[in-house]
DRENPA-3360 file (N, C-alpha, C; in nm, 2 decimals, always signed):
BEGIN
1 = XXXXXXXX = +0.65/-1.08/-0.50/+0.73/-0.98/-0.57/+0.83/-0.91/-0.47 ~ +0.81/-0.92/-0.34/+0.91/-0.86/-0.25/+1.00/-0.97/-0.19 ~ +1.00/-1.09/-0.24/+1.09/-1.19/-0.20/+1.24/-1.16/-0.25 ~ +1.33/-1.14/-0.16/+1.46/-1.09/-0.20/+1.54/-1.19/-0.29 ~ +1.50/-1.32/-0.29/+1.56/-1.42/-0.36/+1.54/-1.40/-0.51 ~ +1.45/-1.34/-0.55/+1.43/-1.31/-0.70/+1.50/-1.19/-0.74 ~ +1.57/-1.11/-0.67/+1.64/-0.99/-0.72/+1.79/-1.01/-0.71 ~ +1.86/-0.97/-0.81/+2.01/-0.99/-0.81/+2.07/-0.92/-0.70;
9 = XXXXXXXX = +2.03/-0.81/-0.66/+2.09/-0.74/-0.54/+2.05/-0.78/-0.41 ~ +1.95/-0.89/-0.40/+1.91/-0.95/-0.29/+1.86/-0.85/-0.19 ~ +1.79/-0.75/-0.23/+1.71/-0.65/-0.14/+1.57/-0.66/-0.16 ~ +1.50/-0.67/-0.04/+1.36/-0.67/-0.06/+1.30/-0.53/-0.09 ~ +1.21/-0.53/-0.18/+1.15/-0.40/-0.22/+1.02/-0.38/-0.14 ~ +0.98/-0.26/-0.14/+0.86/-0.22/-0.07/+0.74/-0.27/-0.17 ~ +0.64/-0.34/-0.11/+0.53/-0.39/-0.17/+0.44/-0.28/-0.24 ~ +0.40/-0.31/-0.36/+0.32/-0.20/-0.42/+0.17/-0.21/-0.37;
17 = XXXXXXXX = +0.09/-0.11/-0.39/-0.04/-0.11/-0.36/-0.11/-0.17/-0.47 ~ -0.19/-0.29/-0.46/-0.24/-0.36/-0.56/-0.39/-0.32/-0.59 ~ -0.42/-0.29/-0.72/-0.56/-0.24/-0.76/-0.62/-0.37/-0.82 ~ -0.73/-0.41/-0.76/-0.81/-0.51/-0.82/-0.89/-0.44/-0.93 ~ -0.98/-0.53/-1.00/-1.04/-0.48/-1.11/-1.14/-0.34/-1.08 ~ -1.20/-0.36/-0.97/-1.28/-0.24/-0.92/-1.19/-0.13/-0.88 ~ -1.09/-0.15/-0.82/-0.99/-0.05/-0.77/-0.94/+0.03/-0.89 ~ -0.90/-0.06/-0.99/-0.84/+0.00/-1.11/-0.95/+0.09/-1.19;
25 = XXXXXXXX = -1.07/+0.04/-1.19/-1.17/+0.12/-1.25/-1.20/+0.25/-1.18 ~ -1.21/+0.23/-1.05/-1.24/+0.37/-0.97/-1.12/+0.47/-0.97 ~ -1.00/+0.40/-0.99/-0.88/+0.48/-0.99/-0.88/+0.58/-1.12 ~ -0.93/+0.50/-1.24/-0.93/+0.58/-1.36/-1.06/+0.66/-1.38 ~ -1.17/+0.61/-1.32/-1.29/+0.68/-1.33/-1.29/+0.82/-1.27 ~ -1.22/+0.84/-1.15/-1.22/+0.95/-1.08/-1.21/+1.07/-1.18 ~ -1.31/+1.17/-1.17/-1.31/+1.27/-1.26/-1.17/+1.36/-1.27 ~ -1.12/+1.38/-1.18/-0.98/+1.47/-1.18/-0.88/+1.38/-1.25;
33 = XXXXXXXX = -0.86/+1.26/-1.23/-0.77/+1.17/-1.28/-0.80/+1.15/-1.42 ~ -0.92/+1.13/-1.45/-0.96/+1.11/-1.60/-0.93/+1.22/-1.68 ~ -0.97/+1.34/-1.63/-0.96/+1.47/-1.70/-0.80/+1.50/-1.72 ~ -0.72/+1.46/-1.62/-0.57/+1.48/-1.63/-0.52/+1.39/-1.73 ~ -0.55/+1.27/-1.73/-0.50/+1.17/-1.83/-0.55/+1.20/-1.97 ~ -0.68/+1.24/-1.98/-0.72/+1.26/-2.14/-0.65/+1.40/-2.17 ~ -0.64/+1.49/-2.09/-0.58/+1.62/-2.13/-0.43/+1.59/-2.17 ~ -0.36/+1.51/-2.09/-0.22/+1.48/-2.11/-0.20/+1.40/-2.24;
41 = XXXXXXXX = -0.31/+1.32/-2.28/-0.31/+1.24/-2.40/-0.35/+1.33/-2.52 ~ -0.39/+1.44/-2.50/-0.42/+1.54/-2.61/-0.56/+1.53/-2.67 ~ -0.65/+1.46/-2.60/-0.78/+1.45/-2.65/-0.85/+1.59/-2.65 ~ -0.92/+1.62/-2.76/-0.99/+1.75/-2.77/-1.14/+1.72/-2.76 ~ -1.20/+1.80/-2.67/-1.34/+1.79/-2.66/-1.39/+1.67/-2.58 ~ -1.48/+1.58/-2.63/-1.54/+1.47/-2.57/-1.46/+1.36/-2.59 ~ -1.35/+1.33/-2.49/-1.26/+1.22/-2.51/-1.34/+1.09/-2.50 ~ -1.44/+1.07/-2.41/-1.52/+0.95/-2.40/-1.57/+0.92/-2.54;
49 = XXXXXXXX = -1.63/+1.01/-2.60/-1.69/+0.97/-2.74/-1.59/+0.93/-2.83 ~ -1.48/+1.00/-2.84/-1.37/+0.95/-2.92/-1.31/+0.81/-2.89 ~ -1.29/+0.78/-2.77/-1.24/+0.66/-2.73/-1.35/+0.55/-2.76 ~ -1.47/+0.58/-2.73/-1.57/+0.48/-2.76/-1.59/+0.46/-2.90 ~ -1.58/+0.56/-2.99/-1.58/+0.54/-3.12/-1.48/+0.44/-3.18 ~ -1.36/+0.45/-3.14/-1.25/+0.36/-3.17/-1.29/+0.21/-3.13 ~ -1.36/+0.20/-3.03/-1.41/+0.06/-3.00/-1.55/+0.02/-3.06 ~ -1.60/+0.10/-3.15/-1.72/+0.06/-3.22/-1.85/+0.12/-3.15;
57 = XXXXXXXX = -1.85/+0.21/-3.07/-1.97/+0.26/-3.01/-1.98/+0.41/-3.02 ~ -2.10/+0.46/-3.03/-2.11/+0.61/-3.05/-2.16/+0.67/-2.92 ~ -2.14/+0.60/-2.80/-2.18/+0.64/-2.67/-2.08/+0.75/-2.63 ~ -2.13/+0.85/-2.54/-2.04/+0.94/-2.48/-2.02/+0.91/-2.33 ~ -2.05/+0.80/-2.29/-2.05/+0.75/-2.15/-1.90/+0.74/-2.11 ~ -1.87/+0.80/-2.00/-1.74/+0.79/-1.94/-1.73/+0.66/-1.88 ~ -1.83/+0.59/-1.83/-1.82/+0.45/-1.78/-1.78/+0.36/-1.88 ~ -1.83/+0.38/-2.01/-1.80/+0.29/-2.12/-1.66/+0.31/-2.17;
65 = XXXXXXXX = -1.62/+0.45/-2.17/-1.48/+0.47/-2.21/-1.37/+0.42/-2.12 ~ -1.41/+0.44/-1.99/-1.30/+0.38/-1.89/-1.30/+0.22/-1.90 ~ -1.41/+0.16/-1.92/-1.41/+0.01/-1.94/-1.32/-0.02/-2.05 ~ -1.35/+0.04/-2.17/-1.26/+0.03/-2.29/-1.12/+0.05/-2.27 ~ -1.08/+0.16/-2.20/-0.95/+0.20/-2.18/-0.88/+0.10/-2.10 ~ -0.94/+0.05/-2.00/-0.89/-0.05/-1.90/-0.86/-0.18/-1.96 ~ -0.95/-0.22/-2.05/-0.93/-0.33/-2.14/-0.82/-0.33/-2.22 ~ -0.80/-0.22/-2.27/-0.68/-0.18/-2.37/-0.55/-0.18/-2.28;
73 = XXXXXXXX = -0.55/-0.11/-2.18/-0.43/-0.09/-2.10/-0.38/-0.23/-2.05 ~ -0.48/-0.31/-2.00/-0.44/-0.44/-1.94/-0.39/-0.53/-2.06 ~ -0.44/-0.52/-2.17/-0.39/-0.60/-2.28/-0.25/-0.56/-2.32 ~ -0.22/-0.43/-2.32/-0.10/-0.39/-2.36/+0.01/-0.42/-2.25 ~ -0.03/-0.42/-2.13/+0.05/-0.46/-2.02/+0.08/-0.61/-2.03 ~ -0.01/-0.69/-2.06/+0.00/-0.84/-2.07/+0.09/-0.87/-2.18 ~ +0.08/-0.79/-2.29/+0.17/-0.81/-2.41/+0.30/-0.75/-2.41 ~ +0.34/-0.68/-2.29/+0.45/-0.62/-2.27/+0.48/-0.51/-2.38;
81 = XXXXXXXX = +0.39/-0.44/-2.41/+0.41/-0.33/-2.52/+0.42/-0.20/-2.45 ~ +0.52/-0.12/-2.49/+0.54/+0.01/-2.43/+0.46/+0.12/-2.51 ~ +0.43/+0.24/-2.45/+0.36/+0.35/-2.52/+0.43/+0.38/-2.65 ~ +0.56/+0.38/-2.65/+0.64/+0.42/-2.77/+0.62/+0.32/-2.89 ~ +0.61/+0.19/-2.85/+0.60/+0.08/-2.95/+0.46/+0.10/-3.01 ~ +0.35/+0.14/-2.93/+0.22/+0.14/-2.98/+0.21/+0.26/-3.09 ~ +0.28/+0.38/-3.03/+0.28/+0.50/-3.12/+0.35/+0.46/-3.25 ~ +0.45/+0.39/-3.25/+0.52/+0.35/-3.39/+0.42/+0.27/-3.47;
89 = XXXXXXXX = +0.34/+0.17/-3.41/+0.26/+0.09/-3.49/+0.12/+0.16/-3.53 ~ +0.08/+0.25/-3.45/-0.07/+0.30/-3.46/-0.08/+0.38/-3.59 ~ -0.18/+0.36/-3.66/-0.22/+0.44/-3.78/-0.35/+0.52/-3.76 ~ -0.40/+0.52/-3.64/-0.52/+0.59/-3.60/-0.48/+0.70/-3.49 ~ -0.53/+0.83/-3.51/-0.50/+0.94/-3.41/-0.55/+0.90/-3.28 ~ -0.67/+0.84/-3.26/-0.72/+0.82/-3.13/-0.64/+0.71/-3.06 ~ -0.59/+0.61/-3.15/-0.49/+0.51/-3.08/-0.37/+0.57/-3.04 ~ -0.30/+0.66/-3.10/-0.19/+0.74/-3.07/-0.22/+0.81/-2.93;
97 = XXXXXXXX = -0.33/+0.88/-2.93/-0.37/+0.94/-2.80/-0.38/+0.85/-2.69 ~ -0.44/+0.73/-2.71/-0.45/+0.62/-2.60/-0.31/+0.58/-2.56 ~ -0.22/+0.58/-2.66/-0.07/+0.53/-2.62/-0.02/+0.64/-2.52 ~ -0.06/+0.77/-2.55/+0.00/+0.87/-2.46/-0.07/+0.88/-2.33 ~ -0.20/+0.83/-2.33/-0.27/+0.83/-2.22/-0.23/+0.71/-2.13 ~ -0.19/+0.60/-2.19/-0.13/+0.48/-2.13/+0.00/+0.52/-2.06 ~ +0.09/+0.58/-2.13/+0.21/+0.64/-2.06/+0.19/+0.73/-1.94 ~ +0.09/+0.81/-1.95/+0.05/+0.90/-1.84/+0.00/+0.81/-1.72;
105 = XXXXXXXX = -0.08/+0.72/-1.75/-0.13/+0.62/-1.66/-0.02/+0.55/-1.58 ~ +0.08/+0.50/-1.66/+0.20/+0.44/-1.59/+0.26/+0.52/-1.50 ~ +0.28/+0.65/-1.56/+0.35/+0.75/-1.47/+0.27/+0.79/-1.34 ~ +0.15/+0.79/-1.35/+0.06/+0.81/-1.23/+0.07/+0.70/-1.13 ~ +0.09/+0.59/-1.18/+0.09/+0.47/-1.09/+0.22/+0.47/-1.00 ~ +0.32/+0.54/-1.04/+0.46/+0.55/-0.97/+0.49/+0.68/-0.92 ~ +0.41/+0.73/-0.81/+0.43/+0.86/-0.76/+0.56/+0.86/-0.69 ~ +0.62/+0.98/-0.69/+0.76/+1.00/-0.62/+0.73/+1.01/-0.48;
113 = XXXXXXXX = +0.82/+0.94/-0.40/+0.82/+0.93/-0.26/+0.70/+0.86/-0.20 ~ +0.63/+0.79/-0.27/+0.51/+0.70/-0.23/+0.53/+0.57/-0.27 ~ +0.45/+0.47/-0.22/+0.45/+0.34/-0.26/+0.39/+0.33/-0.41 ~ +0.45/+0.25/-0.48/+0.40/+0.23/-0.62/+0.26/+0.17/-0.61 ~ +0.18/+0.21/-0.71/+0.05/+0.14/-0.72/+0.06/+0.05/-0.85 ~ +0.00/-0.07/-0.84/-0.01/-0.15/-0.97/-0.14/-0.22/-0.98 ~ -0.16/-0.26/-1.11/-0.27/-0.35/-1.13/-0.23/-0.48/-1.16 ~ -0.32/-0.58/-1.18/-0.29/-0.72/-1.19/-0.19/-0.74/-1.33;
121 = XXXXXXXX = -0.24/-0.68/-1.43/-0.17/-0.70/-1.56/-0.02/-0.65/-1.54 ~ +0.00/-0.53/-1.47/+0.14/-0.48/-1.46/+0.22/-0.56/-1.35 ~ +0.15/-0.63/-1.26/+0.21/-0.71/-1.16/+0.27/-0.83/-1.24 ~ +0.19/-0.89/-1.33/+0.23/-1.00/-1.41/+0.35/-0.97/-1.49 ~ +0.35/-0.85/-1.55/+0.45/-0.80/-1.63/+0.59/-0.78/-1.55 ~ +0.57/-0.73/-1.42/+0.69/-0.72/-1.33/+0.74/-0.85/-1.29 ~ +0.65/-0.94/-1.26/+0.70/-1.08/-1.23/+0.77/-1.14/-1.34 ~ +0.72/-1.13/-1.45/+0.79/-1.18/-1.58/+0.94/-1.11/-1.59;
129 = XXXXXXXX = +0.94/-0.99/-1.57/+1.07/-0.93/-1.59/+1.17/-0.96/-1.48 ~ +1.12/-0.98/-1.35/+1.21/-1.01/-1.25/+1.25/-1.16/-1.27 ~ +1.17/-1.25/-1.32/+1.20/-1.38/-1.34/+1.30/-1.40/-1.46 ~ +1.27/-1.31/-1.56/+1.37/-1.32/-1.68/+1.51/-1.27/-1.64 ~ +1.52/-1.17/-1.56/+1.64/-1.13/-1.51/+1.71/-1.23/-1.43 ~ +1.64/-1.29/-1.34/+1.68/-1.40/-1.25/+1.75/-1.50/-1.34 ~ +1.67/-1.55/-1.43/+1.72/-1.67/-1.52/+1.85/-1.63/-1.60 ~ +1.86/-1.51/-1.64/+1.99/-1.47/-1.70/+2.11/-1.47/-1.61;
137 = XXXXXXXX = +2.09/-1.45/-1.48/+2.20/-1.45/-1.40/+2.23/-1.57/-1.32 ~ +2.13/-1.67/-1.31/+2.15/-1.79/-1.25/+2.04/-1.88/-1.28 ~ +2.07/-2.01/-1.31/+1.98/-2.11/-1.37/+1.90/-2.18/-1.25 ~ +1.93/-2.16/-1.13/+1.88/-2.23/-1.02/+1.74/-2.16/-0.99 ~ +1.64/-2.24/-0.95/+1.52/-2.20/-0.91/+1.50/-2.20/-0.76 ~ +1.52/-2.09/-0.69/+1.52/-2.09/-0.54/+1.39/-2.14/-0.48 ~ +1.28/-2.14/-0.56/+1.15/-2.18/-0.49/+1.15/-2.33/-0.48 ~ +1.19/-2.40/-0.58/+1.19/-2.55/-0.56/+1.32/-2.61/-0.53;
145 = XXXXXX = +1.43/-2.53/-0.51/+1.55/-2.57/-0.46/+1.62/-2.67/-0.55 ~ +1.61/-2.66/-0.68/+1.68/-2.74/-0.77/+1.70/-2.66/-0.90 ~ +1.78/-2.72/-0.98/+1.83/-2.66/-1.11/+1.70/-2.66/-1.20 ~ +1.69/-2.56/-1.29/+1.58/-2.55/-1.39/+1.64/-2.57/-1.52 ~ +1.58/-2.62/-1.62/+1.63/-2.64/-1.75/+1.58/-2.50/-1.82 ~ +1.68/-2.43/-1.86/+1.67/-2.30/-1.94/+1.69/-2.31/-2.07;
% end
């Protein structure tokens, strides 16, 4: 991701801090972050119970809710869906709140003045975006040193 050959401006970017599965879980599970994200999403009362109910459980466990939320966030990232697209498609108020929570999560991963933080699903999304932009501007594949069929 920091290889300058993939960017049109040919400038090396600062490497993001990569969260593995456990790091992503702990990042979201932290009480202060969880509370901030659920508040920004507009959850009233027991956010964990509301989230778990959407996923078919009547548990009020924050652990289960975080696991469910991370599964959803990773799927949304892999499908390249934006929070606005989800809000437009959603017909359930909890899903709309989760879309707002996803937007807040994405904002939290890009703090101003610090290195960006990313998870594997977002890293895949970024790689796809960079590769797509590269293909639009030039059909050569610098990794293999030959022309690619586009």
